[in-house]
HTML snippet that shows the backbone in 3Dmol.js (N, CA, C, O; Angstrom):
<script src="https://3Dmol.org/build/3Dmol-min.js"></script>
<div id="view" style="width:600px;height:400px;position:relative"></div>
<script>
const pdb = `
ATOM      1  N   MET A   1       0.827  -1.097   0.107  1.00  0.00           N
ATOM      2  CA  MET A   1       0.059  -0.034   0.017  1.00  0.00           C
ATOM      3  C   MET A   1       0.905   1.216  -0.039  1.00  0.00           C
ATOM      4  O   MET A   1       1.960   1.270   0.593  1.00  0.00           O
ATOM      5  N   ILE A   2       0.477   2.214  -0.769  1.00  0.00           N
ATOM      6  CA  ILE A   2       1.343   3.462  -0.703  1.00  0.00           C
ATOM      7  C   ILE A   2       0.420   4.641  -0.264  1.00  0.00           C
ATOM      8  O   ILE A   2      -0.676   4.793  -0.804  1.00  0.00           O
ATOM      9  N   PHE A   3       0.784   5.320   0.537  1.00  0.00           N
ATOM     10  CA  PHE A   3       0.101   6.586   1.133  1.00  0.00           C
ATOM     11  C   PHE A   3       0.846   7.671   0.704  1.00  0.00           C
ATOM     12  O   PHE A   3       1.933   7.896   1.236  1.00  0.00           O
ATOM     13  N   LEU A   4       0.318   8.540  -0.392  1.00  0.00           N
ATOM     14  CA  LEU A   4       1.014   9.535  -0.800  1.00  0.00           C
ATOM     15  C   LEU A   4       0.961  10.801   0.202  1.00  0.00           C
ATOM     16  O   LEU A   4       1.880  11.619   0.145  1.00  0.00           O
ATOM     17  N   HIS A   5       0.010  10.961   1.026  1.00  0.00           N
ATOM     18  CA  HIS A   5      -0.092  11.912   1.882  1.00  0.00           C
ATOM     19  C   HIS A   5      -0.867  11.533   3.230  1.00  0.00           C
ATOM     20  O   HIS A   5      -1.977  11.940   3.573  1.00  0.00           O
ATOM     21  N   PRO A   6      -0.081  10.721   3.863  1.00  0.00           N
ATOM     22  CA  PRO A   6      -0.600  10.131   5.148  1.00  0.00           C
ATOM     23  C   PRO A   6      -1.121  10.930   6.120  1.00  0.00           C
ATOM     24  O   PRO A   6      -0.388  11.814   6.562  1.00  0.00           O
ATOM     25  N   ALA A   7      -2.324  10.805   6.589  1.00  0.00           N
ATOM     26  CA  ALA A   7      -2.799  11.739   7.701  1.00  0.00           C
ATOM     27  C   ALA A   7      -2.126  11.699   8.975  1.00  0.00           C
ATOM     28  O   ALA A   7      -2.346  12.593   9.792  1.00  0.00           O
ATOM     29  N   SER A   8      -1.287  10.706   9.244  1.00  0.00           N
ATOM     30  CA  SER A   8      -0.407  10.676  10.408  1.00  0.00           C
ATOM     31  C   SER A   8       0.936  10.399  10.232  1.00  0.00           C
ATOM     32  O   SER A   8       1.300   9.836   9.199  1.00  0.00           O
ATOM     33  N   ARG A   9       1.820  10.753  11.194  1.00  0.00           N
ATOM     34  CA  ARG A   9       3.246  10.432  10.998  1.00  0.00           C
ATOM     35  C   ARG A   9       3.570   9.410  12.106  1.00  0.00           C
ATOM     36  O   ARG A   9       4.637   9.567  12.699  1.00  0.00           O
ATOM     37  N   SER A  10       2.862   8.499  12.413  1.00  0.00           N
ATOM     38  CA  SER A  10       3.194   7.287  13.323  1.00  0.00           C
ATOM     39  C   SER A  10       2.165   6.289  12.841  1.00  0.00           C
ATOM     40  O   SER A  10       1.299   6.520  11.998  1.00  0.00           O
ATOM     41  N   LEU A  11       2.393   5.005  13.562  1.00  0.00           N
ATOM     42  CA  LEU A  11       1.654   3.720  13.384  1.00  0.00           C
ATOM     43  C   LEU A  11       2.144   2.733  14.332  1.00  0.00           C
ATOM     44  O   LEU A  11       3.334   2.734  14.648  1.00  0.00           O
ATOM     45  N   ARG A  12       1.334   1.902  14.805  1.00  0.00           N
ATOM     46  CA  ARG A  12       1.513   0.906  15.903  1.00  0.00           C
ATOM     47  C   ARG A  12       0.991  -0.504  15.051  1.00  0.00           C
ATOM     48  O   ARG A  12      -0.097  -0.673  14.501  1.00  0.00           O
ATOM     49  N   PHE A  13       2.100  -1.403  15.137  1.00  0.00           N
ATOM     50  CA  PHE A  13       1.902  -2.676  14.419  1.00  0.00           C
ATOM     51  C   PHE A  13       1.711  -3.654  15.546  1.00  0.00           C
ATOM     52  O   PHE A  13       2.682  -3.828  16.283  1.00  0.00           O
ATOM     53  N   HIS A  14       0.712  -4.250  15.763  1.00  0.00           N
ATOM     54  CA  HIS A  14       0.638  -5.309  16.741  1.00  0.00           C
ATOM     55  C   HIS A  14      -0.084  -6.744  16.293  1.00  0.00           C
ATOM     56  O   HIS A  14      -1.300  -6.920  16.208  1.00  0.00           O
ATOM     57  N   PRO A  15       0.818  -7.595  16.062  1.00  0.00           N
ATOM     58  CA  PRO A  15       0.475  -8.931  15.545  1.00  0.00           C
ATOM     59  C   PRO A  15      -0.427  -9.600  16.585  1.00  0.00           C
ATOM     60  O   PRO A  15      -0.522  -9.087  17.700  1.00  0.00           O
ATOM     61  N   GLU A  16      -1.079 -10.696  16.286  1.00  0.00           N
ATOM     62  CA  GLU A  16      -1.932 -11.443  17.329  1.00  0.00           C
ATOM     63  C   GLU A  16      -1.179 -11.957  18.434  1.00  0.00           C
ATOM     64  O   GLU A  16      -1.688 -11.938  19.555  1.00  0.00           O
ATOM     65  N   LYS A  17      -0.205 -12.343  18.282  1.00  0.00           N
ATOM     66  CA  LYS A  17       0.923 -12.863  19.306  1.00  0.00           C
ATOM     67  C   LYS A  17       2.141 -12.086  19.318  1.00  0.00           C
ATOM     68  O   LYS A  17       2.681 -11.771  18.258  1.00  0.00           O
ATOM     69  N   GLY A  18       2.637 -11.735  20.503  1.00  0.00           N
ATOM     70  CA  GLY A  18       3.950 -11.035  20.570  1.00  0.00           C
ATOM     71  C   GLY A  18       3.859  -9.583  20.913  1.00  0.00           C
ATOM     72  O   GLY A  18       2.866  -9.009  21.360  1.00  0.00           O
ATOM     73  N   ASP A  19       5.006  -9.076  20.649  1.00  0.00           N
ATOM     74  CA  ASP A  19       5.147  -7.570  21.005  1.00  0.00           C
ATOM     75  C   ASP A  19       4.733  -6.708  19.793  1.00  0.00           C
ATOM     76  O   ASP A  19       4.497  -7.215  18.696  1.00  0.00           O
ATOM     77  N   ALA A  20       4.656  -5.417  20.029  1.00  0.00           N
ATOM     78  CA  ALA A  20       4.112  -4.586  19.062  1.00  0.00           C
ATOM     79  C   ALA A  20       5.009  -3.645  18.753  1.00  0.00           C
ATOM     80  O   ALA A  20       5.797  -3.339  19.648  1.00  0.00           O
ATOM     81  N   LEU A  21       5.107  -3.033  17.577  1.00  0.00           N
ATOM     82  CA  LEU A  21       6.096  -1.937  17.310  1.00  0.00           C
ATOM     83  C   LEU A  21       5.464  -0.568  16.934  1.00  0.00           C
ATOM     84  O   LEU A  21       4.556  -0.454  16.111  1.00  0.00           O
ATOM     85  N   ALA A  22       6.017   0.434  17.600  1.00  0.00           N
ATOM     86  CA  ALA A  22       5.397   1.716  17.543  1.00  0.00           C
ATOM     87  C   ALA A  22       6.463   2.385  16.567  1.00  0.00           C
ATOM     88  O   ALA A  22       7.639   2.354  16.929  1.00  0.00           O
ATOM     89  N   PHE A  23       6.164   2.936  15.459  1.00  0.00           N
ATOM     90  CA  PHE A  23       6.897   3.419  14.555  1.00  0.00           C
ATOM     91  C   PHE A  23       6.469   5.066  14.084  1.00  0.00           C
ATOM     92  O   PHE A  23       5.313   5.367  13.787  1.00  0.00           O
ATOM     93  N   SER A  24       7.337   5.808  14.079  1.00  0.00           N
ATOM     94  CA  SER A  24       7.207   7.248  13.955  1.00  0.00           C
ATOM     95  C   SER A  24       8.066   7.833  12.861  1.00  0.00           C
ATOM     96  O   SER A  24       9.025   7.113  12.581  1.00  0.00           O
ATOM     97  N   TRP A  25       7.966   9.021  12.128  1.00  0.00           N
ATOM     98  CA  TRP A  25       8.751   9.377  11.111  1.00  0.00           C
ATOM     99  C   TRP A  25       8.574  10.916  10.926  1.00  0.00           C
ATOM    100  O   TRP A  25       7.495  11.402  11.266  1.00  0.00           O
ATOM    101  N   HIS A  26       9.461  11.648  10.459  1.00  0.00           N
ATOM    102  CA  HIS A  26       9.349  12.984  10.173  1.00  0.00           C
ATOM    103  C   HIS A  26      10.047  13.418   8.824  1.00  0.00           C
ATOM    104  O   HIS A  26      11.055  12.786   8.508  1.00  0.00           O
ATOM    105  N   GLY A  27       9.675  14.284   8.121  1.00  0.00           N
ATOM    106  CA  GLY A  27      10.432  14.804   6.899  1.00  0.00           C
ATOM    107  C   GLY A  27      10.099  13.916   5.645  1.00  0.00           C
ATOM    108  O   GLY A  27      10.446  14.255   4.514  1.00  0.00           O
ATOM    109  N   PHE A  28       9.506  12.928   5.872  1.00  0.00           N
ATOM    110  CA  PHE A  28       9.122  12.093   4.646  1.00  0.00           C
ATOM    111  C   PHE A  28       7.656  12.375   4.116  1.00  0.00           C
ATOM    112  O   PHE A  28       6.784  12.441   4.984  1.00  0.00           O
ATOM    113  N   GLU A  29       7.336  12.524   2.989  1.00  0.00           N
ATOM    114  CA  GLU A  29       6.078  12.705   2.450  1.00  0.00           C
ATOM    115  C   GLU A  29       5.176  11.649   2.294  1.00  0.00           C
ATOM    116  O   GLU A  29       3.968  11.807   2.471  1.00  0.00           O
ATOM    117  N   GLN A  30       5.786  10.354   1.906  1.00  0.00           N
ATOM    118  CA  GLN A  30       4.980   9.274   1.682  1.00  0.00           C
ATOM    119  C   GLN A  30       5.382   8.144   2.512  1.00  0.00           C
ATOM    120  O   GLN A  30       6.473   8.130   3.082  1.00  0.00           O
ATOM    121  N   LEU A  31       4.421   7.070   2.610  1.00  0.00           N
ATOM    122  CA  LEU A  31       4.635   5.983   3.340  1.00  0.00           C
ATOM    123  C   LEU A  31       4.212   4.695   2.473  1.00  0.00           C
ATOM    124  O   LEU A  31       3.136   4.691   1.874  1.00  0.00           O
ATOM    125  N   GLY A  32       5.074   3.629   2.427  1.00  0.00           N
ATOM    126  CA  GLY A  32       4.858   2.577   1.887  1.00  0.00           C
ATOM    127  C   GLY A  32       4.632   1.326   2.910  1.00  0.00           C
ATOM    128  O   GLY A  32       5.445   1.152   3.819  1.00  0.00           O
ATOM    129  N   LEU A  33       3.761   0.652   2.781  1.00  0.00           N
ATOM    130  CA  LEU A  33       3.762  -0.601   3.663  1.00  0.00           C
ATOM    131  C   LEU A  33       3.480  -1.856   2.826  1.00  0.00           C
ATOM    132  O   LEU A  33       2.609  -1.781   1.959  1.00  0.00           O
ATOM    133  N   TRP A  34       4.107  -2.932   3.006  1.00  0.00           N
ATOM    134  CA  TRP A  34       4.043  -4.082   2.081  1.00  0.00           C
ATOM    135  C   TRP A  34       4.507  -5.324   2.974  1.00  0.00           C
ATOM    136  O   TRP A  34       5.184  -5.168   3.990  1.00  0.00           O
ATOM    137  N   MET A  35       4.096  -6.531   2.522  1.00  0.00           N
ATOM    138  CA  MET A  35       4.212  -7.741   3.212  1.00  0.00           C
ATOM    139  C   MET A  35       4.182  -8.818   2.226  1.00  0.00           C
ATOM    140  O   MET A  35       3.159  -8.968   1.558  1.00  0.00           O
ATOM    141  N   LYS A  36       5.098  -9.516   2.075  1.00  0.00           N
ATOM    142  CA  LYS A  36       4.954 -10.752   1.113  1.00  0.00           C
ATOM    143  C   LYS A  36       3.964 -11.797   1.543  1.00  0.00           C
ATOM    144  O   LYS A  36       3.978 -12.236   2.693  1.00  0.00           O
ATOM    145  N   PRO A  37       3.121 -12.194   0.650  1.00  0.00           N
ATOM    146  CA  PRO A  37       1.964 -13.009   1.118  1.00  0.00           C
ATOM    147  C   PRO A  37       2.552 -14.191   1.823  1.00  0.00           C
ATOM    148  O   PRO A  37       3.487 -14.848   1.366  1.00  0.00           O
ATOM    149  N   GLY A  38       1.978 -14.415   2.913  1.00  0.00           N
ATOM    150  CA  GLY A  38       2.315 -15.675   3.848  1.00  0.00           C
ATOM    151  C   GLY A  38       3.517 -15.437   4.637  1.00  0.00           C
ATOM    152  O   GLY A  38       4.018 -16.371   5.263  1.00  0.00           O
ATOM    153  N   SER A  39       4.075 -14.146   4.663  1.00  0.00           N
ATOM    154  CA  SER A  39       5.334 -14.102   5.389  1.00  0.00           C
ATOM    155  C   SER A  39       4.882 -13.500   6.679  1.00  0.00           C
ATOM    156  O   SER A  39       3.746 -13.089   6.913  1.00  0.00           O
ATOM    157  N   ASP A  40       5.995 -13.498   7.557  1.00  0.00           N
ATOM    158  CA  ASP A  40       5.861 -13.306   9.054  1.00  0.00           C
ATOM    159  C   ASP A  40       6.449 -11.806   9.272  1.00  0.00           C
ATOM    160  O   ASP A  40       6.846 -11.526  10.404  1.00  0.00           O
ATOM    161  N   PHE A  41       6.518 -10.914   8.334  1.00  0.00           N
ATOM    162  CA  PHE A  41       7.050  -9.575   8.343  1.00  0.00           C
ATOM    163  C   PHE A  41       6.109  -8.525   7.835  1.00  0.00           C
ATOM    164  O   PHE A  41       5.212  -8.786   7.033  1.00  0.00           O
ATOM    165  N   LEU A  42       6.348  -7.279   8.345  1.00  0.00           N
ATOM    166  CA  LEU A  42       5.760  -6.235   7.524  1.00  0.00           C
ATOM    167  C   LEU A  42       6.692  -5.165   7.254  1.00  0.00           C
ATOM    168  O   LEU A  42       7.269  -4.743   8.256  1.00  0.00           O
ATOM    169  N   CYS A  43       6.976  -4.641   6.200  1.00  0.00           N
ATOM    170  CA  CYS A  43       7.761  -3.745   5.891  1.00  0.00           C
ATOM    171  C   CYS A  43       7.202  -2.246   5.937  1.00  0.00           C
ATOM    172  O   CYS A  43       6.242  -1.889   5.253  1.00  0.00           O
ATOM    173  N   ILE A  44       7.737  -1.599   6.610  1.00  0.00           N
ATOM    174  CA  ILE A  44       7.234  -0.024   6.774  1.00  0.00           C
ATOM    175  C   ILE A  44       8.174   1.011   6.387  1.00  0.00           C
ATOM    176  O   ILE A  44       8.984   1.408   7.225  1.00  0.00           O
ATOM    177  N   GLU A  45       8.161   1.457   5.300  1.00  0.00           N
ATOM    178  CA  GLU A  45       9.085   2.226   4.617  1.00  0.00           C
ATOM    179  C   GLU A  45       8.670   3.886   4.365  1.00  0.00           C
ATOM    180  O   GLU A  45       7.874   4.162   3.467  1.00  0.00           O
ATOM    181  N   PRO A  46       9.192   4.821   5.113  1.00  0.00           N
ATOM    182  CA  PRO A  46       8.757   6.260   4.831  1.00  0.00           C
ATOM    183  C   PRO A  46       9.549   6.603   3.568  1.00  0.00           C
ATOM    184  O   PRO A  46      10.712   6.244   3.388  1.00  0.00           O
ATOM    185  N   TRP A  47       8.890   7.261   2.786  1.00  0.00           N
ATOM    186  CA  TRP A  47       9.646   7.484   1.453  1.00  0.00           C
ATOM    187  C   TRP A  47       9.525   9.150   1.305  1.00  0.00           C
ATOM    188  O   TRP A  47       8.769   9.914   1.905  1.00  0.00           O
ATOM    189  N   GLN A  48      10.454   9.412   0.378  1.00  0.00           N
ATOM    190  CA  GLN A  48      10.410  10.842  -0.098  1.00  0.00           C
ATOM    191  C   GLN A  48      10.548  10.765  -1.636  1.00  0.00           C
ATOM    192  O   GLN A  48      11.636  10.876  -2.202  1.00  0.00           O
ATOM    193  N   GLY A  49       9.403  10.573  -2.258  1.00  0.00           N
ATOM    194  CA  GLY A  49       9.502  10.140  -3.762  1.00  0.00           C
ATOM    195  C   GLY A  49       9.026   8.819  -4.069  1.00  0.00           C
ATOM    196  O   GLY A  49       9.084   7.932  -3.218  1.00  0.00           O
ATOM    197  N   TYR A  50       8.532   8.605  -5.290  1.00  0.00           N
ATOM    198  CA  TYR A  50       7.923   7.438  -5.444  1.00  0.00           C
ATOM    199  C   TYR A  50       7.942   7.139  -7.065  1.00  0.00           C
ATOM    200  O   TYR A  50       8.213   8.030  -7.870  1.00  0.00           O
ATOM    201  N   ALA A  51       7.639   5.847  -7.440  1.00  0.00           N
ATOM    202  CA  ALA A  51       7.712   5.453  -8.909  1.00  0.00           C
ATOM    203  C   ALA A  51       6.707   6.553  -9.714  1.00  0.00           C
ATOM    204  O   ALA A  51       5.721   7.069  -9.189  1.00  0.00           O
ATOM    205  N   SER A  52       7.135   6.785 -11.007  1.00  0.00           N
ATOM    206  CA  SER A  52       6.345   7.771 -11.844  1.00  0.00           C
ATOM    207  C   SER A  52       4.867   7.040 -11.989  1.00  0.00           C
ATOM    208  O   SER A  52       4.652   5.836 -12.122  1.00  0.00           O
ATOM    209  N   PRO A  53       3.958   8.074 -11.927  1.00  0.00           N
ATOM    210  CA  PRO A  53       2.535   7.468 -12.046  1.00  0.00           C
ATOM    211  C   PRO A  53       2.309   7.125 -13.414  1.00  0.00           C
ATOM    212  O   PRO A  53       2.966   7.633 -14.323  1.00  0.00           O
ATOM    213  N   THR A  54       1.233   6.122 -13.629  1.00  0.00           N
ATOM    214  CA  THR A  54       1.046   5.581 -15.023  1.00  0.00           C
ATOM    215  C   THR A  54       0.653   6.752 -15.932  1.00  0.00           C
ATOM    216  O   THR A  54      -0.222   7.584 -15.693  1.00  0.00           O
ATOM    217  N   GLY A  55       1.413   6.683 -16.972  1.00  0.00           N
ATOM    218  CA  GLY A  55       1.026   7.676 -18.066  1.00  0.00           C
ATOM    219  C   GLY A  55       2.072   8.976 -17.949  1.00  0.00           C
ATOM    220  O   GLY A  55       2.091   9.825 -18.840  1.00  0.00           O
ATOM    221  N   PHE A  56       2.858   9.053 -16.889  1.00  0.00           N
ATOM    222  CA  PHE A  56       3.666  10.273 -16.651  1.00  0.00           C
ATOM    223  C   PHE A  56       4.577  10.029 -17.924  1.00  0.00           C
ATOM    224  O   PHE A  56       4.909   8.885 -18.234  1.00  0.00           O
ATOM    225  N   ASP A  57       4.974  11.153 -18.661  1.00  0.00           N
ATOM    226  CA  ASP A  57       5.897  11.104 -19.769  1.00  0.00           C
ATOM    227  C   ASP A  57       6.688  12.543 -19.686  1.00  0.00           C
ATOM    228  O   ASP A  57       7.296  12.933 -20.683  1.00  0.00           O
ATOM    229  N   GLY A  58       6.672  13.168 -18.726  1.00  0.00           N
ATOM    230  CA  GLY A  58       7.360  14.398 -18.706  1.00  0.00           C
ATOM    231  C   GLY A  58       8.662  14.396 -18.352  1.00  0.00           C
ATOM    232  O   GLY A  58       9.180  13.292 -18.187  1.00  0.00           O
ATOM    233  N   PRO A  59       9.416  15.511 -18.171  1.00  0.00           N
ATOM    234  CA  PRO A  59      10.836  15.551 -17.801  1.00  0.00           C
ATOM    235  C   PRO A  59      10.939  14.987 -16.259  1.00  0.00           C
ATOM    236  O   PRO A  59      10.040  15.084 -15.423  1.00  0.00           O
ATOM    237  N   PHE A  60      12.137  14.420 -16.074  1.00  0.00           N
ATOM    238  CA  PHE A  60      12.318  13.902 -14.712  1.00  0.00           C
ATOM    239  C   PHE A  60      11.940  15.053 -13.633  1.00  0.00           C
ATOM    240  O   PHE A  60      11.142  14.878 -12.712  1.00  0.00           O
ATOM    241  N   GLU A  61      12.567  16.133 -13.867  1.00  0.00           N
ATOM    242  CA  GLU A  61      12.463  17.343 -12.801  1.00  0.00           C
ATOM    243  C   GLU A  61      11.004  17.458 -12.616  1.00  0.00           C
ATOM    244  O   GLU A  61      10.687  17.860 -11.497  1.00  0.00           O
ATOM    245  N   GLN A  62      10.100  17.224 -13.375  1.00  0.00           N
ATOM    246  CA  GLN A  62       8.679  17.574 -13.179  1.00  0.00           C
ATOM    247  C   GLN A  62       7.934  16.401 -12.701  1.00  0.00           C
ATOM    248  O   GLN A  62       6.720  16.493 -12.522  1.00  0.00           O
ATOM    249  N   LYS A  63       8.644  15.168 -12.454  1.00  0.00           N
ATOM    250  CA  LYS A  63       8.014  13.959 -11.948  1.00  0.00           C
ATOM    251  C   LYS A  63       7.264  14.267 -10.460  1.00  0.00           C
ATOM    252  O   LYS A  63       7.893  14.905  -9.616  1.00  0.00           O
ATOM    253  N   PRO A  64       6.085  13.854 -10.215  1.00  0.00           N
ATOM    254  CA  PRO A  64       5.356  14.169  -8.939  1.00  0.00           C
ATOM    255  C   PRO A  64       6.215  13.512  -7.867  1.00  0.00           C
ATOM    256  O   PRO A  64       6.913  12.530  -8.121  1.00  0.00           O
ATOM    257  N   GLY A  65       6.154  14.031  -6.753  1.00  0.00           N
ATOM    258  CA  GLY A  65       6.705  13.513  -5.484  1.00  0.00           C
ATOM    259  C   GLY A  65       8.351  13.756  -5.206  1.00  0.00           C
ATOM    260  O   GLY A  65       8.899  13.401  -4.162  1.00  0.00           O
ATOM    261  N   LEU A  66       9.038  14.417  -6.311  1.00  0.00           N
ATOM    262  CA  LEU A  66      10.396  14.811  -6.147  1.00  0.00           C
ATOM    263  C   LEU A  66      10.563  15.802  -4.985  1.00  0.00           C
ATOM    264  O   LEU A  66       9.609  16.467  -4.582  1.00  0.00           O
ATOM    265  N   LEU A  67      11.732  15.884  -4.481  1.00  0.00           N
ATOM    266  CA  LEU A  67      12.079  16.938  -3.487  1.00  0.00           C
ATOM    267  C   LEU A  67      13.113  17.683  -4.299  1.00  0.00           C
ATOM    268  O   LEU A  67      14.000  17.074  -4.897  1.00  0.00           O
ATOM    269  N   HIS A  68      12.986  19.208  -4.325  1.00  0.00           N
ATOM    270  CA  HIS A  68      13.936  19.955  -5.088  1.00  0.00           C
ATOM    271  C   HIS A  68      14.599  20.768  -4.084  1.00  0.00           C
ATOM    272  O   HIS A  68      14.023  21.524  -3.302  1.00  0.00           O
ATOM    273  N   LEU A  69      15.975  20.540  -4.166  1.00  0.00           N
ATOM    274  CA  LEU A  69      16.845  21.421  -3.095  1.00  0.00           C
ATOM    275  C   LEU A  69      17.703  22.368  -4.101  1.00  0.00           C
ATOM    276  O   LEU A  69      18.190  21.943  -5.148  1.00  0.00           O
ATOM    277  N   GLN A  70      17.806  23.527  -3.704  1.00  0.00           N
ATOM    278  CA  GLN A  70      18.719  24.425  -4.216  1.00  0.00           C
ATOM    279  C   GLN A  70      20.089  24.321  -3.899  1.00  0.00           C
ATOM    280  O   GLN A  70      20.325  23.699  -2.864  1.00  0.00           O
ATOM    281  N   PRO A  71      21.112  24.796  -4.559  1.00  0.00           N
ATOM    282  CA  PRO A  71      22.466  24.805  -4.003  1.00  0.00           C
ATOM    283  C   PRO A  71      22.575  25.198  -2.609  1.00  0.00           C
ATOM    284  O   PRO A  71      22.091  26.312  -2.410  1.00  0.00           O
ATOM    285  N   GLY A  72      22.999  24.701  -1.712  1.00  0.00           N
ATOM    286  CA  GLY A  72      23.469  25.125  -0.320  1.00  0.00           C
ATOM    287  C   GLY A  72      22.056  24.707   0.763  1.00  0.00           C
ATOM    288  O   GLY A  72      22.115  24.836   1.986  1.00  0.00           O
ATOM    289  N   GLU A  73      21.042  24.283   0.145  1.00  0.00           N
ATOM    290  CA  GLU A  73      19.947  24.009   1.016  1.00  0.00           C
ATOM    291  C   GLU A  73      20.079  22.564   1.510  1.00  0.00           C
ATOM    292  O   GLU A  73      20.792  21.795   0.865  1.00  0.00           O
ATOM    293  N   SER A  74      19.430  22.133   2.631  1.00  0.00           N
ATOM    294  CA  SER A  74      19.609  20.855   3.016  1.00  0.00           C
ATOM    295  C   SER A  74      18.151  20.270   3.437  1.00  0.00           C
ATOM    296  O   SER A  74      17.178  21.011   3.573  1.00  0.00           O
ATOM    297  N   TRP A  75      18.110  19.097   3.595  1.00  0.00           N
ATOM    298  CA  TRP A  75      16.808  18.443   3.999  1.00  0.00           C
ATOM    299  C   TRP A  75      17.106  17.270   5.200  1.00  0.00           C
ATOM    300  O   TRP A  75      18.029  16.462   5.101  1.00  0.00           O
ATOM    301  N   GLN A  76      16.387  17.307   6.079  1.00  0.00           N
ATOM    302  CA  GLN A  76      16.352  16.335   7.279  1.00  0.00           C
ATOM    303  C   GLN A  76      15.183  15.631   7.282  1.00  0.00           C
ATOM    304  O   GLN A  76      14.082  16.140   7.075  1.00  0.00           O
ATOM    305  N   ALA A  77      15.430  14.200   7.565  1.00  0.00           N
ATOM    306  CA  ALA A  77      14.446  13.289   7.879  1.00  0.00           C
ATOM    307  C   ALA A  77      14.878  12.326   8.633  1.00  0.00           C
ATOM    308  O   ALA A  77      16.072  12.045   8.733  1.00  0.00           O
ATOM    309  N   GLY A  78      13.807  11.640   9.326  1.00  0.00           N
ATOM    310  CA  GLY A  78      14.246  10.298  10.292  1.00  0.00           C
ATOM    311  C   GLY A  78      13.121   9.603  10.656  1.00  0.00           C
ATOM    312  O   GLY A  78      12.016  10.035  10.328  1.00  0.00           O
ATOM    313  N   TRP A  79      13.248   8.514  11.334  1.00  0.00           N
ATOM    314  CA  TRP A  79      12.341   7.674  11.793  1.00  0.00           C
ATOM    315  C   TRP A  79      12.894   7.055  13.117  1.00  0.00           C
ATOM    316  O   TRP A  79      14.075   6.940  13.445  1.00  0.00           O
ATOM    317  N   SER A  80      11.656   6.641  13.877  1.00  0.00           N
ATOM    318  CA  SER A  80      12.208   5.995  15.057  1.00  0.00           C
ATOM    319  C   SER A  80      11.340   4.691  15.233  1.00  0.00           C
ATOM    320  O   SER A  80      10.308   4.665  14.563  1.00  0.00           O
ATOM    321  N   VAL A  81      11.599   3.648  16.006  1.00  0.00           N
ATOM    322  CA  VAL A  81      10.781   2.558  16.255  1.00  0.00           C
ATOM    323  C   VAL A  81      11.182   2.093  17.633  1.00  0.00           C
ATOM    324  O   VAL A  81      12.353   2.080  18.013  1.00  0.00           O
ATOM    325  N   ALA A  82      10.187   1.726  18.336  1.00  0.00           N
ATOM    326  CA  ALA A  82      10.131   1.158  19.590  1.00  0.00           C
ATOM    327  C   ALA A  82       9.424  -0.161  19.844  1.00  0.00           C
ATOM    328  O   ALA A  82       8.322  -0.358  19.331  1.00  0.00           O
ATOM    329  N   LEU A  83       9.961  -1.006  20.555  1.00  0.00           N
ATOM    330  CA  LEU A  83       9.311  -2.300  20.811  1.00  0.00           C
ATOM    331  C   LEU A  83       8.394  -2.104  22.062  1.00  0.00           C
ATOM    332  O   LEU A  83       8.878  -1.596  23.074  1.00  0.00           O
ATOM    333  N   GLN A  84       7.068  -2.496  22.025  1.00  0.00           N
ATOM    334  CA  GLN A  84       6.191  -2.397  23.046  1.00  0.00           C
ATOM    335  C   GLN A  84       5.821  -3.930  23.450  1.00  0.00           C
ATOM    336  O   GLN A  84       5.414  -4.714  22.592  1.00  0.00           O
ATOM    337  N   PRO A  85       5.977  -4.285  24.729  1.00  0.00           N
ATOM    338  CA  PRO A  85       5.664  -5.731  25.029  1.00  0.00           C
ATOM    339  C   PRO A  85       4.329  -6.141  24.877  1.00  0.00           C
ATOM    340  O   PRO A  85       3.483  -5.265  25.057  1.00  0.00           O
ATOM    341  N   GLY A  86       3.981  -7.162  24.616  1.00  0.00           N
ATOM    342  CA  GLY A  86       2.713  -7.646  24.205  1.00  0.00           C
ATOM    343  C   GLY A  86       1.977  -7.801  25.660  1.00  0.00           C
ATOM    344  O   GLY A  86       2.465  -7.623  26.776  1.00  0.00           O
ATOM    345  N   SER A  87       0.668  -8.185  25.303  1.00  0.00           N
ATOM    346  CA  SER A  87      -0.153  -8.338  26.588  1.00  0.00           C
ATOM    347  C   SER A  87      -0.472  -9.820  26.687  1.00  0.00           C
ATOM    348  O   SER A  87      -1.131 -10.248  27.634  1.00  0.00           O
TER     349      SER A  87
END
`;
const viewer = $3Dmol.createViewer("view");
viewer.addModel(pdb, "pdb");
viewer.setStyle({}, {cartoon: {color: "spectrum"}});
viewer.zoomTo();
viewer.render();
</script>
């Protein structure tokens, strides 16, 4: 699942058994969540940029989702994860 503009900057993943993960991020505009069918893991990926939308045929610099920095500018982003004991 790809969230281009998630309403939140945090999530909590709690499987039926075991501990939970509390995950938060800042600076990233998108969020990708994916899981291989039948697997026992969840991939949580904050993103800044994503694949070109279907039908996009413009110049790279006009691709949606890009972050443009001018010379001398900087960008900061980060994420954190905490293990929360299961009940």
